[in-house]
PAZAPA-4460 file (N, C-alpha, C; in steps of 0.05 Angstrom, whole numbers, plus 32768, in hexadecimal, padded with zeros to 4 digits):
% residues 340
    n_x    n_y    n_z   ca_x   ca_y   ca_z    c_x    c_y    c_z   seq   type   mol
   800F   7FE6   7FFD   8007   7FF9   8003   800E   8016   7FFF     1      M     A
   8028   8012   800D   803C   8033   8014   8049   8030   7FF8     2      H     A
   804E   801D   7FEB   805C   8024   7FCC   8047   802E   7FBA     3      R     A
   802A   8024   7FBE   801A   8032   7FAD   801B   8045   7FAD     4      K     A
   8014   805C   7FC6   8016   8079   7FCB   8030   807E   7FC2     5      L     A
   8042   807D   7FCC   8067   8083   7FBA   8060   8085   7FA2     6      T     A
   8051   8071   7F98   8054   806F   7F7A   8043   8084   7F6D     7      C     A
   802B   8087   7F7A   8013   8095   7F72   8020   80BC   7F6F     8      C     A
   802F   80B8   7F8A   803B   80D2   7F93   8045   80DD   7F7C     9      A     A
   805A   80D5   7F72   806B   80D2   7F60   8064   80D2   7F43    10      L     A
   804C   80C9   7F3F   803F   80D2   7F23   8038   80ED   7F27    11      M     A
   802B   80EF   7F3A   801F   810B   7F41   802B   8121   7F3D    12      L     A
   8049   8120   7F48   8061   812A   7F49   806B   8130   7F31    13      A     A
   806A   811D   7F1C   8073   811F   7EFF   805E   812E   7EF1    14      I     A
   8041   812F   7EEF   8030   8132   7EE6   8033   8150   7EF0    15      A     A
   8032   8157   7F07   8033   817B   7F10   8045   8185   7EFE    16      G     A
   805B   816F   7F00   807B   8187   7EF0   806F   818D   7ED2    17      A     A
   8062   8178   7ECA   805B   817A   7EA6   8049   818A   7EA1    18      S     A
   8032   8192   7EBD   801C   81A7   7EB3   8024   81C0   7EB9    19      L     A
   8044   81C0   7ECB   8052   81D9   7ED0   8060   81E3   7EB3    20      S     A
   806D   81D2   7EAA   807B   81D3   7E97   8067   81DE   7E76    21      A     A
   804C   81D5   7E7D   803D   81E1   7E62   8034   81F6   7E6F    22      Q     A
   8031   81FB   7E85   8028   8217   7E91   8043   822B   7E8E    23      A     A
   805B   8223   7E8B   8069   823C   7E7B   8069   8247   7E6A    24      A     A
   8069   8268   7E6B   8069   826F   7E55   808B   8276   7E49    25      T     A
   808A   8272   7E28   80A5   8271   7E24   809C   8292   7E11    26      T     A
   80B5   82A2   7E13   80B6   82BF   7E00   80CF   82B8   7DED    27      L     A
   80CB   82BC   7DD6   80DF   82B6   7DC8   80F0   82D3   7DC5    28      R     A
   810C   82D9   7DC9   811B   82F3   7DCB   812E   82F7   7DAE    29      M     A
   812E   8307   7DA4   8139   8307   7D83   8151   8320   7D8D    30      S     A
   8168   831D   7D80   817E   8337   7D7F   8190   832A   7D6F    31      H     A
   81A2   8340   7D6A   81BB   8334   7D54   81D6   8334   7D60    32      F     A
   81D8   8336   7D74   81F4   8335   7D86   81F8   830F   7D84    33      W     A
   8212   830C   7D81   8218   82EF   7D7F   8214   82DE   7D96    34      P     A
   8210   82D3   7D95   81FD   82B9   7DA9   821D   82B7   7DC8    35      G     A
   8234   82B4   7DBE   8251   82B1   7DCD   824F   82CE   7DD7    36      A     A
   824B   82ED   7DCF   824F   8307   7DD7   8249   8302   7DF7    37      S     A
   8258   8314   7E0A   8254   8323   7E26   823F   8330   7E2B    38      A     A
   8233   833A   7E0B   8216   8351   7E0A   8202   833D   7E0E    39      I     A
   81FC   8324   7DFE   81EA   830E   7DFE   81F1   8307   7E18    40      N     A
   8206   82F6   7E23   8203   82E9   7E3F   81F9   82FA   7E56    41      E     A
   8208   8315   7E53   8207   8324   7E6D   81F4   8335   7E6C    42      D     A
   81E3   833C   7E5F   81CF   8345   7E5C   81AE   833E   7E4E    43      I     A
   81B4   8330   7E3B   8197   8325   7E33   8191   8305   7E39    44      F     A
   81A6   82F9   7E3E   81A7   82DD   7E50   819C   82E2   7E65    45      Q     A
   81B4   82F6   7E7E   81A9   82F6   7E95   8191   8302   7E93    46      A     A
   8183   8315   7E8B   8162   831D   7E8D   8155   8305   7E86    47      W     A
   8163   82F3   7E73   8149   82DC   7E70   814B   82C9   7E8E    48      A     A
   816A   82C4   7E97   8164   82B5   7EA8   815A   82C1   7EC5    49      D     A
   815B   82E4   7EC4   8152   82EC   7EDE   812A   82E1   7ED6    50      T     A
   8123   82EB   7EC6   8108   82EE   7EC6   8100   82CF   7EC3    51      V     A
   810E   82BD   7EC0   80FF   82A5   7EC8   8102   829A   7EE4    52      E     A
   811B   82A4   7EEC   8122   829B   7F0B   8103   82A1   7F1E    53      E     A
   8100   82C5   7F12   80F3   82D5   7F26   80CD   82CB   7F1C    54      E     A
   80CE   82BC   7F05   80B3   82B9   7F06   80AE   829C   7F0D    55      S     A
   80BA   828E   7F12   80C2   826E   7F1F   80BA   8263   7F08    56      G     A
   80C4   825F   7EF6   80C2   8259   7EE2   80AB   8253   7ED0    57      G     A
   809D   8262   7ED5   8086   826C   7EC1   8093   8280   7EA8    58      E     A
   809F   8285   7EAB   80A8   8299   7E8B   80C3   828D   7E88    59      L     A
   80C1   8285   7E68   80DD   8280   7E62   80E4   8287   7E4B    60      R     A
   80FE   8298   7E45   8108   82AB   7E32   8112   8291   7E18    61      V     A
   8111   828C   7E06   8117   8286   7DF5   812B   8298   7DDF    62      Q     A
   8148   8294   7DE4   8157   82A7   7DDB   8164   82A8   7DBF    63      N     A
   8160   82B9   7DB5   8169   82B0   7D93   817D   82C2   7D8C    64      F     A
   819C   82C3   7D8B   81AD   82D8   7D89   81AD   82D9   7D68    65      P     A
   81C1   82E9   7D61   81D2   82E8   7D47   81BD   82ED   7D2A    66      S     A
   81A1   82FD   7D33   818C   82FC   7D27   8182   82E8   7D15    67      G     A
   8186   82D0   7D2B   8178   82BA   7D19   8154   82B4   7D1C    68      T     A
   814D   82C4   7D2B   812D   82C4   7D29   8122   82DD   7D1A    69      L     A
   8133   82F4   7D18   8120   830F   7D0D   8140   8317   7D03    70      S     A
   8144   8323   7CF3   8164   8335   7CE8   815B   8354   7CF8    71      K     A
   8177   8359   7CF9   8173   8370   7D09   816D   8388   7D00    72      A     A
   8163   8392   7CE8   8151   83A3   7CDD   8137   8398   7CDA    73      D     A
   812B   8386   7CEC   8111   837E   7CE6   8106   8375   7D01    74      D     A
   8120   837A   7D0E   8119   836B   7D2C   8102   837F   7D3C    75      A     A
   80FD   8399   7D3B   80E3   83A2   7D43   80D1   839E   7D44    76      Y     A
   80CF   83A1   7D20   80B7   839D   7D16   80A6   8381   7D21    77      E     A
   80BD   836C   7D1F   80BC   8351   7D2C   80A8   8350   7D41    78      G     A
   80B7   835C   7D53   80A2   835C   7D6F   8087   8368   7D68    79      A     A
   8080   837D   7D5B   806A   8388   7D53   8052   8377   7D4E    80      V     A
   805F   8363   7D3B   8055   8352   7D2B   804F   833B   7D3D    81      K     A
   805F   8333   7D49   8063   8316   7D63   806A   830C   7D52    82      G     A
   8080   8311   7D44   8099   82FE   7D3A   80A3   82F1   7D50    83      I     A
   80B2   8301   7D5D   80BD   82FE   7D74   80A9   830E   7D94    84      S     A
   80B4   8300   7DA7   80A3   830D   7DBC   80AD   8320   7DCE    85      D     A
   80CE   8321   7DC3   80DB   833A   7DD2   80F0   8338   7DC0    86      I     A
   80F9   8356   7DB6   810D   835A   7DA4   8124   8371   7DA9    87      A     A
   8139   8367   7DAF   814D   837F   7DB1   815A   8388   7D98    88      I     A
   8157   83A5   7D8E   8164   83A4   7D7A   8170   83C8   7D78    89      T     A
   817D   83CD   7D69   8188   83EE   7D60   816E   8400   7D5A    90      A     A
   8169   8414   7D61   8151   8422   7D57   8152   8431   7D3B    91      Q     A
   816F   8438   7D3C   8180   843C   7D22   8179   8430   7D0A    92      G     A
   816D   8416   7D06   8176   83FC   7CF4   8154   8402   7CEA    93      Y     A
   8147   8412   7CF8   8125   8412   7CED   8127   8437   7CEB    94      T     A
   8132   843F   7CCC   8137   845E   7CC7   811B   8468   7CC7    95      A     A
   8121   847B   7CE1   810F   8492   7CDD   80F8   8486   7CEE    96      G     A
   80F7   8475   7D02   80DF   8467   7D0B   80E6   8475   7D2F    97      R     A
   80F8   847A   7D38   8102   848A   7D52   810F   849D   7D52    98      F     A
   8109   84B8   7D3D   8117   84CD   7D41   811C   84DC   7D5B    99      P     A
   8111   84DD   7D69   8114   84E8   7D81   8125   84DB   7D98   100      L     A
   811C   84C4   7D97   8133   84AE   7DA6   814B   84B4   7D97   101      S     A
   8154   84B8   7D88   816A   84B9   7D6D   817B   84D2   7D7D   102      Q     A
   816D   84E5   7D89   817F   84F8   7D8E   8191   84F8   7DA3   103      I     A
   8192   84DE   7DB6   81A8   84D7   7DC4   81BF   84CB   7DB5   104      V     A
   81BA   84C0   7D9A   81D3   84C2   7D93   81E3   84CF   7D8B   105      E     A
   81D7   84F0   7D8C   81E8   8508   7D78   8202   8503   7D8D   106      L     A
   821A   8515   7D7D   8238   8517   7D8D   822A   852B   7DAA   107      P     A
   823A   851F   7DBC   8243   8530   7DD0   8225   8528   7DE6   108      G     A
   8216   8514   7DDD   81FB   8517   7DF1   8204   84FC   7E0D   109      V     A
   8212   84E8   7E05   821C   84D8   7E16   823F   84CC   7E0A   110      A     A
   8250   84D0   7E30   8261   84C5   7E27   826A   84B2   7E27   111      D     A
   8255   84A0   7E36   8260   8482   7E37   8240   846C   7E33   112      S     A
   8245   8453   7E32   8231   8445   7E36   821A   8448   7E49   113      A     A
   8227   8446   7E66   8213   8451   7E7F   820B   8465   7E78   114      P     A
   8213   8479   7E71   820F   8494   7E77   81F2   8498   7E5E   115      Q     A
   81F9   848A   7E45   81ED   8487   7E2E   81C8   847D   7E33   116      G     A
   81CF   845D   7E43   81BF   8456   7E4E   81A4   8461   7E60   117      A     A
   81B7   8471   7E79   81A1   847C   7E85   8198   8494   7E72   118      C     A
   81A1   84A5   7E63   8194   84B8   7E55   8181   84AC   7E46   119      I     A
   817F   849E   7E3B   8170   848E   7E23   8159   8489   7E36   120      L     A
   815B   8473   7E51   814A   8469   7E61   8138   847F   7E66   121      Q     A
   8148   8499   7E74   813D   84AC   7E80   8128   84BB   7E6E   122      T     A
   812F   84C2   7E57   811F   84D3   7E44   8101   84C1   7E42   123      L     A
   8104   849E   7E3E   80F1   848F   7E3F   80D9   8494   7E55   124      Y     A
   80E7   8494   7E6C   80DD   8493   7E8B   80CA   84AB   7E89   125      D     A
   80DD   84C2   7E7D   80CD   84DC   7E85   80B7   84E6   7E6E   126      E     A
   80B0   84CE   7E5E   809F   84D3   7E46   80A0   84D6   7E36   127      G     A
   80B9   84ED   7E2D   80C6   84F9   7E18   80C7   84E8   7DFB   128      R     A
   80CA   84D3   7DF9   80CA   84BE   7DE4   80BF   84A7   7DE4   129      I     A
   80A9   84A9   7DFA   809A   848C   7E00   8087   8484   7DDE   130      E     A
   8080   849C   7DD3   806A   8494   7DC1   807B   8491   7DA9   131      Q     A
   8089   8488   7DA9   80A3   847D   7D8C   809B   845B   7D98   132      E     A
   8098   8453   7DA5   808D   8433   7DB1   8073   8433   7DB1   133      Y     A
   805F   8438   7DAF   8045   8437   7DB8   803F   8419   7DA8   134      D     A
   804F   8410   7D9B   8045   83F1   7D8A   8056   83DB   7D99   135      D     A
   8067   83E1   7DAF   806B   83CE   7DBA   8065   83DA   7DD8   136      T     A
   8078   83C7   7DE9   807E   83C4   7E08   8099   83C9   7E0B   137      H     A
   80AD   83DB   7E10   80C2   83E8   7E12   80C0   83D7   7E35   138      V     A
   80E4   83C1   7E2B   80E6   83B7   7E49   8103   83C5   7E4B   139      L     A
   8115   83D1   7E4B   8129   83E2   7E51   8139   83E9   7E2C   140      F     A
   814A   8408   7E34   8157   840D   7E27   8175   8413   7E2C   141      M     A
   818B   8416   7E15   819F   840F   7E1D   81B1   8423   7E02   142      F     A
   81C6   8428   7E03   81DA   8434   7DF3   81F7   8422   7DF3   143      T     A
   81FF   8425   7DD9   8224   8424   7DDE   822C   843E   7DED   144      T     A
   8243   8436   7DEB   825F   844B   7DF0   8259   845D   7DD6   145      G     A
   8271   8472   7DD6   8273   8482   7DC6   827C   846A   7DAE   146      P     A
   8270   8471   7D91   8285   846D   7D77   8290   847E   7D68   147      G     A
   82A3   8464   7D64   82BE   8478   7D5D   82C0   846D   7D3A   148      Y     A
   82DA   8479   7D30   82DA   8471   7D0E   82F4   845F   7D0D   149      I     A
   82ED   8442   7D00   8305   842C   7CFD   8302   8428   7CDE   150      H     A
   831E   842B   7CD7   8322   8425   7CBE   833F   840D   7CBB   151      T     A
   8343   8407   7CA3   834F   83EC   7C9D   8371   83FC   7C93   152      K     A
   8370   8410   7C85   8380   8414   7C7B   8387   8432   7C80   153      D     A
   8378   8448   7C80   8375   8460   7C86   8375   8471   7CA1   154      T     A
   8389   8480   7CA6   8397   848D   7CC1   8385   84A1   7CBA   155      D     A
   836C   84A6   7CCE   8360   84C0   7CC9   835B   84CE   7CE3   156      V     A
   836D   84E3   7CE0   836D   84F6   7CF4   8366   850E   7CF2   157      Q     A
   8357   8515   7CDC   8345   852D   7CD2   8332   8529   7CC8   158      V     A
   831A   8531   7CC5   8303   852E   7CB1   830A   8525   7C93   159      P     A
   8318   853C   7C8E   831F   853B   7C70   832E   851F   7C68   160      A     A
   833E   8512   7C79   8343   84F1   7C77   8330   84DE   7C74   161      D     A
   8312   84E4   7C76   8300   84CE   7C75   82F4   84D0   7C51   162      L     A
   82FF   84E5   7C46   82F1   84E9   7C32   82F3   84CF   7C18   163      E     A
   82DB   84CD   7C14   82D9   84B5   7BFF   82E2   84A1   7C08   164      G     A
   82DC   8497   7C22   82E4   8483   7C2F   82C4   847A   7C2F   165      L     A
   82C2   845C   7C28   82A4   8449   7C30   82A3   8445   7C54   166      R     A
   829D   8458   7C66   8291   844B   7C82   8278   8442   7C87   167      I     A
   827D   842A   7C8F   8259   8418   7C9C   8259   8429   7CAA   168      R     A
   8238   8435   7CA4   822B   844B   7CC2   821E   8435   7CC8   169      R     A
   8214   843C   7CE5   81FE   842C   7CFC   81DF   8435   7CF8   170      P     A
   81E3   8451   7CF1   81CA   8463   7CEC   81CB   847B   7CD7   171      T     A
   81B2   847B   7CD3   81AD   8495   7CBF   81B9   84AF   7CCC   172      A     A
   81B6   84AC   7CE7   81BF   84C8   7CF8   81D7   84C9   7CEF   173      V     A
   81EB   84B8   7D03   8208   84AB   7CFD   8219   84B4   7CE0   174      A     A
   8204   84A3   7CCA   8209   84A9   7CAF   820F   84C3   7CA8   175      G     A
   81FB   84DB   7CAC   81F9   84EF   7CA8   820C   84FE   7CB0   176      D     A
   8215   84F7   7CCF   822F   8507   7CD8   824F   84FD   7CC9   177      I     A
   824C   84EB   7CC3   825F   84DE   7CAF   8268   84E6   7C8E   178      L     A
   8250   84F3   7C8B   824F   84FA   7C71   8257   8517   7C69   179      D     A
   824D   8528   7C8A   8257   8540   7C90   8272   853A   7C94   180      N     A
   8286   8529   7C97   829F   852E   7C9A   82AC   851C   7C85   181      M     A
   829B   8520   7C6E   82A9   8517   7C58   82A7   84F1   7C4F   182      G     A
   82A2   84E2   7C5F   82A8   84C8   7C54   8288   84BD   7C47   183      A     A
   8287   84A9   7C3B   826B   849E   7C2E   8264   8486   7C42   184      S     A
   824E   8490   7C46   823D   847A   7C5B   822E   8460   7C4D   185      P     A
   8236   8451   7C58   822D   8439   7C4F   821B   8429   7C6E   186      V     A
   8205   841E   7C62   81EB   8415   7C75   81F6   83EF   7C6D   187      G     A
   81F3   83E5   7C89   81EA   83CE   7C88   81F1   83BE   7CAE   188      M     A
   81E4   83AB   7CAD   81E1   83A4   7CCB   81FD   839A   7CD5   189      P     A
   8200   8396   7CF3   821C   83A0   7CF7   8227   8382   7CF7   190      A     A
   8213   8361   7CF4   821E   834F   7CEC   8228   8343   7CD0   191      P     A
   8221   835A   7CC2   8231   8356   7CA7   824A   836F   7CA0   192      D     A
   8252   8379   7CB0   826A   838A   7CAC   8280   837E   7CAC   193      I     A
   828B   8364   7CBD   82A6   8355   7CBA   82AA   8349   7CA0   194      Y     A
   8292   8347   7C8A   8298   8336   7C72   8299   834A   7C5F   195      T     A
   8286   8362   7C66   8288   8378   7C51   82AA   8387   7C50   196      A     A
   82B0   838B   7C70   82CF   838F   7C69   82DC   8381   7C60   197      M     A
   82DF   836C   7C6D   82F4   8357   7C5F   82F3   8357   7C3E   198      Q     A
   82DF   8356   7C34   82E3   835C   7C14   82E3   8375   7C09   199      R     A
   82E5   838B   7C21   82EA   83A2   7C09   82DB   83AE   7C00   200      G     A
   82B7   83AB   7C0F   82A6   83B7   7C0A   82A6   83CF   7C15   201      V     A
   82AB   83D0   7C2E   82AF   83F3   7C40   82C9   83F2   7C44   202      I     A
   82D6   8406   7C4D   82F6   8419   7C55   82F3   8416   7C74   203      D     A
   82DE   8414   7C86   82DC   8414   7C9C   82B7   8410   7CA6   204      G     A
   82BB   8421   7CC0   82A7   8422   7CD2   829E   8432   7CE7   205      L     A
   8288   8439   7CEC   8288   8449   7D0F   8277   8435   7D16   206      S     A
   828A   8435   7D33   8288   8426   7D47   8290   8425   7D5E   207      F     A
   8283   841B   7D72   8293   8424   7D92   82A6   840B   7D93   208      P     A
   82B1   8405   7DA5   82C6   83F5   7DAD   82BF   83E0   7DB3   209      W     A
   829F   83DC   7DC3   829D   83C5   7DBF   828F   83AF   7DAA   210      E     A
   8288   83C5   7D97   827F   83B9   7D7F   829C   83AE   7D6C   211      G     A
   82AE   83BB   7D6F   82CE   83B4   7D67   82D1   8398   7D71   212      M     A
   82CB   838D   7D8D   82D4   8378   7D90   82C0   8367   7D92   213      K     A
   82A6   8361   7D97   828B   834E   7D96   8289   834B   7D77   214      V     A
   8291   8358   7D63   828F   834D   7D48   82AD   834F   7D43   215      F     A
   82B8   8349   7D47   82DE   8341   7D3F   82E7   8352   7D27   216      R     A
   82E2   8370   7D2A   82E5   837E   7D1E   8300   8389   7D22   217      L     A
   8308   8386   7D38   8329   838F   7D3F   833C   837B   7D24   218      N     A
   8332   8368   7D24   8343   835A   7D0D   8347   835E   7CF5   219      E     A
   8338   8371   7CEF   8335   8386   7CD0   8345   839D   7CD0   220      L     A
   8339   83A6   7CE1   8342   83D0   7CE8   835C   83CD   7CF2   221      A     A
   8367   83E0   7CE9   8384   83E7   7CF6   8387   83FF   7CFE   222      N     A
   8377   8415   7CFC   8372   8432   7CFD   835D   8437   7D14   223      Y     A
   835B   8449   7D22   8345   8449   7D38   8346   846E   7D36   224      H     A
   8337   8478   7D32   8330   8495   7D3A   8322   8493   7D4C   225      T     A
   8328   84A0   7D6D   8311   849E   7D84   82FF   84BA   7D81   226      Q     A
   82F8   84C3   7D72   82DF   84D3   7D6C   82C7   84D6   7D71   227      V     A
   82BB   84D9   7D88   82A3   84D1   7D90   8287   84E0   7D81   228      P     A
   8281   84D3   7D73   826D   84E3   7D5B   8251   84DB   7D5D   229      F     A
   824C   84BE   7D6D   8234   84B0   7D6C   8235   84A1   7D8A   230      Y     A
   821E   849B   7D90   821B   8482   7D9E   8202   847A   7D99   231      T     A
   8206   845A   7D8D   81ED   844B   7D89   81D4   8446   7D9C   232      L     A
   81C1   844A   7D9A   81A6   8444   7DAB   819C   8428   7DA6   233      I     A
   8195   841C   7DC4   8182   8400   7DB7   8165   83FF   7DCC   234      F     A
   815C   83EC   7DBC   8148   83E7   7DD8   813C   83C7   7DD5   235      V     A
   8136   83C4   7DEF   8132   83AA   7DF5   810F   83B0   7DFB   236      A     A
   80FD   839C   7DEE   80E2   83A8   7DEF   80DD   8388   7DE4   237      T     A
   80BE   838E   7DEA   80A9   8373   7DEA   808C   8375   7DD6   238      M     A
   8084   8361   7DCC   8071   8362   7DB6   8057   8363   7DD2   239      S     A
   8046   837A   7DC7   8038   8381   7DDC   801E   836F   7DDD   240      Q     A
   801D   8365   7DCB   800A   8346   7DD3   8012   8338   7DDD   241      R     A
   802D   8332   7DDE   8042   831C   7DEE   8033   8324   7E0F   242      S     A
   803E   8344   7E09   803A   8347   7E30   8026   8345   7E38   243      Y     A
   8012   834F   7E27   7FF0   834F   7E30   7FDF   832D   7E33   244      D     A
   7FF4   831E   7E28   7FE6   82FE   7E28   7FF3   82F2   7E47   245      R     A
   800C   82FE   7E50   8013   82F4   7E6F   8001   8300   7E81   246      L     A
   8001   82ED   7E9F   7FE9   82F5   7EAE   7FFA   830C   7EBE   247      S     A
   7FE7   8313   7ECD   7FF5   832A   7EE1   8008   8322   7EE8   248      A     A
   800E   8314   7EF8   8028   8306   7F04   803E   8305   7EF2   249      E     A
   8042   82FD   7EDB   804E   82F7   7ECF   805B   8312   7EC6   250      Q     A
   804B   8326   7EB8   804A   8346   7EB2   8056   8353   7EC5   251      Q     A
   8057   8349   7EE7   8067   8355   7EFB   807C   834E   7EF1   252      A     A
   8086   8334   7EF1   809E   8334   7EEB   80B4   833B   7ED9   253      V     A
   80A2   833F   7EC6   80A8   8351   7EAA   80B2   836F   7EAE   254      I     A
   809C   837B   7EC1   809E   8395   7EC9   80BD   839D   7ED4   255      D     A
   80BA   8387   7EEE   80CC   837F   7F06   80E4   8386   7EF8   256      A     A
   80F5   8374   7EDD   8106   837F   7ECE   8107   838D   7EB1   257      N     A
   80F5   83A5   7EB5   80F6   83B7   7EA5   8108   83D3   7EAD   258      S     A
   810F   83DA   7E9D   8110   83FD   7EA5   812E   8402   7EAF   259      G     A
   8136   8418   7EBC   814D   8424   7EC7   8162   840C   7ECC   260      M     A
   815D   83FC   7ED6   8176   83E6   7EE5   8181   83D8   7ED3   261      Q     A
   8169   83CB   7EB9   8177   83C2   7EA2   8183   83D0   7E92   262      W     A
   8182   83E9   7E8E   818C   83FA   7E7E   81A5   83FF   7E8D   263      A     A
   81AB   8401   7EA5   81BF   8405   7EB1   81D6   83EC   7EA9   264      K     A
   81CA   83D2   7EB3   81D8   83BE   7EB2   81E2   83BE   7E98   265      N     A
   81D5   83BF   7E78   81DA   83BD   7E60   81FB   83CF   7E60   266      A     A
   81F7   83EC   7E63   8201   8400   7E67   8221   83FC   7E76   267      G     A
   821C   83F0   7E88   8236   83E4   7E95   8243   83C8   7E88   268      E     A
   823B   83BC   7E7D   8243   83A8   7E62   8250   83B1   7E51   269      V     A
   823E   83C2   7E3D   8252   83CF   7E2D   8265   83DE   7E33   270      F     A
   826E   83EA   7E4F   827D   83FF   7E52   829A   83E7   7E53   271      A     A
   8296   83D2   7E64   82AA   83B9   7E68   82B7   83B1   7E4B   272      A     A
   82A0   83AD   7E3A   82A6   83A4   7E1E   82B6   83BE   7E07   273      L     A
   82B1   83D2   7E13   82BF   83E8   7E04   82DA   83EC   7E0C   274      D     A
   82E1   83E2   7E29   82FD   83E8   7E33   830D   83D2   7E22   275      K     A
   8300   83B6   7E22   830B   83A5   7E1A   830D   83A9   7DF9   276      A     A
   8303   83B5   7DE8   82FE   83AE   7DD0   8318   83CA   7DC7   277      G     A
   831E   83E1   7DD9   8330   83ED   7DD9   8347   83E4   7DD8   278      K     A
   834D   83CB   7DF9   835F   83C7   7DF9   836E   83B2   7DEB   279      Q     A
   835B   839E   7DD8   835C   8392   7DC6   836E   839F   7DB2   280      E     A
   8363   83B5   7D9B   8377   83BF   7D8F   8391   83CE   7D9C   281      A     A
   8390   83DB   7DB4   83A7   83DC   7DBF   83BB   83C7   7DBC   282      E     A
   83B9   83AF   7DBD   83C9   83A0   7DC1   83CD   8391   7DAA   283      E     A
   83BD   838F   7D9B   83C9   8396   7D76   83D9   839F   7D6D   284      A     A
   83DA   83B7   7D76   83ED   83C5   7D68   83E7   83DE   7D5A   285      G     A
   83C4   83E9   7D5C   83B5   83F1   7D4B   83C2   8411   7D52   286      H     A
   83BA   8420   7D39   83B9   843B   7D3D   83A7   8448   7D43   287      T     A
   83A0   844F   7D65   8392   845B   7D70   8396   8482   7D6F   288      I     A
   837E   848F   7D63   8384   84AE   7D62   836D   84B1   7D7C   289      R     A
   836E   84BF   7D86   835E   84D3   7D9E   8356   84EA   7D99   290      V     A
   833A   84ED   7D90   833A   8510   7D97   8328   8516   7DAB   291      V     A
   832F   8522   7DBE   832C   8535   7DD1   8312   8545   7DD0   292      E     A
   82F7   8548   7DDC   82E5   8561   7DD7   82E8   855F   7DB9   293      K     A
   82D8   8555   7DB1   82D7   8558   7D94   82C1   8572   7D88   294      P     A
   82AC   8573   7D9C   829F   858D   7D95   82AC   85A7   7D95   295      L     A
   82C8   85AB   7D9F   82D1   85BC   7DA2   82EF   85B2   7D92   296      E     A
   82EF   85AE   7D84   830E   85A3   7D75   8306   85B6   7D5B   297      N     A
   831C   85C1   7D51   831B   85D4   7D37   830C   85BF   7D20   298      P     A
   831C   85AD   7D1C   831B   8597   7D05   8301   858B   7D05   299      D     A
   82FA   857A   7D1B   82DF   856E   7D1D   82C7   8582   7D27   300      W     A
   82C7   8591   7D38   82A9   859F   7D43   8296   85AC   7D2F   301      Q     A
   82A6   85AE   7D12   8287   85B8   7CFB   827D   85A2   7CF9   302      K     A
   828B   858D   7CF2   827D   8578   7CE1   8261   8569   7CF4   303      P     A
   8275   8567   7D10   825D   8560   7D27   8242   8573   7D29   304      L     A
   824F   8585   7D2D   8239   859C   7D33   8225   8599   7D22   305      Q     A
   822F   85A3   7D0B   8217   85A6   7CF0   820D   8589   7CF2   306      D     A
   8216   856F   7D02   81FF   8553   7D00   81E5   855A   7D11   307      G     A
   81F4   8565   7D24   81E4   856F   7D3A   81C7   8583   7D32   308      I     A
   81CF   8598   7D2E   81BE   85AA   7D25   81B0   85A1   7D0E   309      D     A
   81B9   858D   7CF6   81AC   8585   7CD7   8196   8571   7CEC   310      N     A
   819D   8563   7CFD   818D   8551   7D03   816E   8559   7D0D   311      Y     A
   8175   856C   7D25   8164   8578   7D2D   814E   8585   7D23   312      L     A
   8160   8593   7D0D   8149   85A6   7CFB   813C   8595   7CEA   313      A     A
   8143   8577   7CE5   8133   856D   7CC8   811B   855B   7CE1   314      R     A
   811F   855D   7CF8   8106   8552   7D0C   80F4   856C   7D0A   315      L     A
   80F8   8580   7D0F   80ED   8594   7D12   80D4   8598   7CF9   316      E     A
   80E6   8594   7CD8   80DD   859D   7CC2   80C6   8576   7CC0   317      E     A
   80CB   856E   7CD5   80BB   854F   7CD4   80A3   855C   7CE7   318      R     A
   809D   8574   7CF1   808A   8578   7D03   808B   8568   7D29   319      G     A
   80AD   8560   7D28   80B0   855F   7D40   80BC   8579   7D4E   320      L     A
   80A5   8587   7D5D   80B2   85A0   7D66   80C1   859D   7D80   321      D     A
   80BD   8588   7D8D   80C4   857D   7DAC   80E5   8574   7D9F   322      Q     A
   80ED   8575   7D85   8107   856D   7D8D   8123   8576   7DA0   323      A     A
   8121   8597   7D97   8135   85A8   7DA5   812E   8593   7DCB   324      Q     A
   810E   859D   7DD0   810C   8594   7DEC   811A   8574   7DF7   325      E     A
   8118   8569   7DE3   811F   8549   7DE9   8147   854E   7DF0   326      V     A
   8150   855C   7DDA   8168   855C   7DDC   8173   856D   7DF3   327      Y     A
   8165   8581   7DF5   816A   8586   7E11   8165   857C   7E2F   328      Q     A
   8157   856C   7E29   8148   8556   7E3B   815E   8545   7E44   329      A     A
   8171   853F   7E27   8182   8527   7E2B   8199   8534   7E30   330      A     A
   819E   854A   7E32   81BB   8559   7E3D   81AC   855D   7E59   331      L     A
   81A0   8562   7E67   8199   855F   7E82   819C   854A   7E89   332      K     A
   8190   8534   7E7A   818A   851F   7E8A   81AE   8513   7E89   333      A     A
   81C2   851D   7E79   81D9   8513   7E7B   81EB   851E   7E92   334      R     A
   81DC   853B   7EA1   81E8   8540   7EB0   81E6   8531   7ED4   335      Q     A
   81D9   851F   7ECC   81CE   8511   7EEC   81D9   84F6   7EE4   336      S     A
   81D9   84EC   7ECA   81E5   84D0   7EC2   81FC   84CF   7EC2   337      C     A
   8205   84BE   7ED6   8229   84B5   7ED2   8234   84AF   7EC7   338      P     A
   824A   84B9   7EB9   825B   84B1   7EA2   8268   8497   7E99   339      S     A
   826C   848B   7EB5   8273   8472   7EBB   8267   8468   7ECE   340      S     A
***
């Protein structure tokens, strides 16, 4: 009799575990960073593991790195349409869709990834750019550190040295500034840069040090001009339909893992990679030029300031009268957001 009860108890436990597994909700997360990268492991997989743990296993996150579920430039729309439940992507990959958010990309707004993440998340939390994401449920925002110029064969010391060089641009905003500096901007997703540079399709690229390490581009670039002329911004967001389908308890777990804390976590990961990326180039014996305070530098000031003024003017021409207000709010947030 005792053995029968034990057997029944075991069967009930197995059945309960099976029902629990069936009750778990799986969320598909899409992004373009390599699966083995610190960005994937220390930000996105860490977020996924935290959500699963805090939900008691009711939420599970299936991670699709390297653009395997949706390509980098389709990722946001993929979340809107429900192709993925969660998407992490650069706003600039969807040209013109997030114009106010991209003000944070302008020169002189952020000096580091932690500061940029804090500024961008602050603008969202204050409701200044919230309307640009009405079609999804935003989790958190973050940025790279400052983007620089990296070339294969050309030692860029002044803007004139960029004349005629085909430089991969991360976004249209950064592309306009590169154009102001004499380069020929070329658009392509980050995962395609290595092959394009290897084959001579482009002469160089604009990237933070982090990206040079994550995408192995220090293997190809020999010259680096450290002029901080843009910051690339990102959003981690969720399909609104996927969020609405969750129980109130599951939504509470998602909400507890949204906002400034995860923005700051991401900023710190990017800052560590920036340091490692530069060190990698130094150890390889590359030429690194550092332009201090470029908005005050006689060679670099004009093309950079023109880029800022032109971008804000175009937004106002589009009827976005709050462009200057958002820009000033970003500069204000800069004062309270630490640079390291």
